[in-house]
N, C-alpha and C positions, 0 to 999 in steps of 0.2 A: 389135438384140436387146432393148435396154431398152424401146424403144417397144412392141414386141410384148408384153413382160411387162406393161407398163402397160395395154395394151388388154385382155389376158386378165384382169388384176386388176379393171379397171372392169366388164368383162362379168360377172365373178363377183359383184361387189358389186351389180350391177343385178339379177341373178337372186336374190341373197340378199334384197334389199329387196322384190322382187316377191313372194317366198315369204312374207315377213313380212306384206305387205299382204293376200295371199290367205288366209293362215292366221289373220289377226286377226279372229276371229269373236266378235261381241258378241251375247249372248242377252238380249233384253228379257223377263225373266220377270215374271209377275203372280201375286200370291198369291190373287187372286179373279178370277172371270170378268170380262173386260174387252172393250172395243171398241177395236180398233187397226187402222189402215191405214198401210201402208208401201210405198213404191216408190222405186227408183232407175232411171236410164235413161242411154242413150248420148246424146252431144251431137247425133247425127244423127237421133234419134227425133223424128218429127213430133208424137207424143203427149207424151212425157216431156221433151223439150227439154234433156236432160242434167241434169235436176233430181233431187233426192232429198228426199223428205218422209217424216216419221213423225208421225202425228196420232192423238190419242185423244179420247174423249168428255170427258176432263178438260181438254182444250185448247179446249173450246168447240165441238167438231165434233159434229154430229148424225149418227147412223148409222141409216139406214132400210133394211130388207130388203124384198124383193118376190119373188114367185114366181108362175109361171103355166105353163099347158100350152097349146101351140098346137093348131090343128086338125090339124096333121101329127104330133101326138104327140111334140113336142119339149118336154122338161121344162127350164124355165129358173129359175135362182136368181140373184138379183142384189142389189147393195147400192149405195145412194147415200150419199155422205159429203160434207158441206159445213158451212160456218160461217155460213150465211145469218142465223141468229137471234142470233148473238153478236158478229159483226163489224160495228162501226158504220160502217166504210168500205165502202160498197156497191161501190166500184170496185176494192177489194182483196180481195174474197171469193175463196175457193177451193172448188172442187167437183170431185168425181170419181165415176164410175160404174164398177163392175166386175161382170160377169155371167158365169155358167157355164151350160152346157146339155148335154143329151144326148138323143138321139132314142130313143124306144121305152120306156125305163124311167127312173124317178127317179134322180137323182144319189145316189151312195153314197161312202163312204170309198174312196179309191184313186187311182191315177195315170192321167191321161188324156193321150194323146199324139196327134200329127197333128191338132191342132185347126184349125178354121176359125172364122169369125166366129160369135158366138152366134146360135142359131136355125137352124144348119145341119141339114139333114135327112139328111145322109150321114155326118157326123163329129161328135165332141164339139165344143162351141162355147165360145168365150171372147171377151170384149170388155172392154178397159180403155180408158176415155176420160176426158177431163176438161178443164175450163176452155176449152171450145169446140173441142177437138181430138179426133179419133177416126179410126179406120181403116175403110175400106170393105172391105178384104181384109187378112187376116193369117194367120200361122201361129204355132205355139208349143205349149205344154203347160201342164198344171196338176195339182196334187196336193191332193186333199181329205183333210185330216187328221182332221177331225171334222165330223159333221153329225147333228143330232138335230131331230126334229119335234115340234110340239105336237099336241094331240089334234085340232085343227081343220085340221091339215096345214101350218100355217105354220112358219117356221123358229124353232127354239128356241135352237140354238147352231150355230156354223159356224166352221171354220178351213181356210184354203187358201193355198197358195203358187202363184204363176203366173209364166210367162215368155211375153211376147208380142213377136213380130217384126212391125213395121209392113210391110205389103205383102209379107211373107215374106222380107224382107231381114234376115239375121242380124246385120248391123252396126247395124240400127235397133231396138235391143232395149229392153224394159221388164221389169224384174224386181220383183215385188211380193208382198205378203201381206195378207190380210184376216182379222181375228179378230172374231167377233161372239158376245158372251156366252161367250167361250172363255178358258181359262187356259193354253192352249198357247203357249209362248214364240215370239216372232218373232226369227228369226236374221238379223242384218245382216252382210253381207260387204262392208266398205268398200273403195274403190279406194285406190291409193297416195296418201298425203297429201302436202301441200306440204312438211311437215317432212322426210319421207323423201327427197324430191327435193332438198331443201336439203343434206341429209347427203351425198348422192351428189355434189352440186356441190362441196362442201367437200373431199371426198376427191379429186376430180379436180384441183382447184386445188393441193392439197398435193402430189400426185404430180408435177404439172407443175413446181412450184417445186423439188422435190427433183431432178428430172431436170436442170433448168438449173444447179443447183449442182454437178452432177457432169460437166458438159460442159467 
C-alpha cells in the first residue's frame, strides 16, 4: 500500500512539474519595432536538431526579407537571418531561412493550416531551414499576426508564428517565430528544465528514504 501511495505521489509531482513547465510562458516584449527570430525543436528533427535559438539584430544578425510571385500565382514571403557580417569565425556562423506562401492571393493576417512546402500550388506553404538542413516535404501550420507593405509592394513589417513537422512526422517538430520591424512580442514556452527534474529526483530519494525508515 505504501508503495502505491509513493507511486501516486510521484505521478502527481510529475504532472505538477509538467504543468509548471507548460505554463511558464515568457513574453519577450519590445518597446519599439524590432527584428527577432526564435525557434525550438525536438531532438529528432532533422532541421532543428533539438536546438533552441533566439536572435535579434542587436546580436549581430542581419534580417533580409524577400518576396516574389511565381508563374503559377504563388505568393511567397521569406526571410534570411544570419551573422555572416559580424561573426569572425566563418566556421561558426549561423544562418536560417523561413518562408511562407499562398496560391492565388497575397498573404494576409490569419491562420494557415494543412501547409505543404513553400511554393505549393494546392495549399499554403511553409519552409524553415538552416545551417545546411531542410525538408523536401513537410506539414504544419502558421499564423500571420502582422503584415504591412510599402508602396512598392515590399514588406514593411511582418510577424508570424509557425510549426513545421519534418516529412509530416509530428515527433520531428520545429516551433518558431519571426518578427520583422514589429513590436508584437515573441512568446516562448520552455520545456521542463534540469532544475525541475532535479527537484523530482530529490523528492523521489526522500520518499524512498522515508519508506526504508518505516520498514
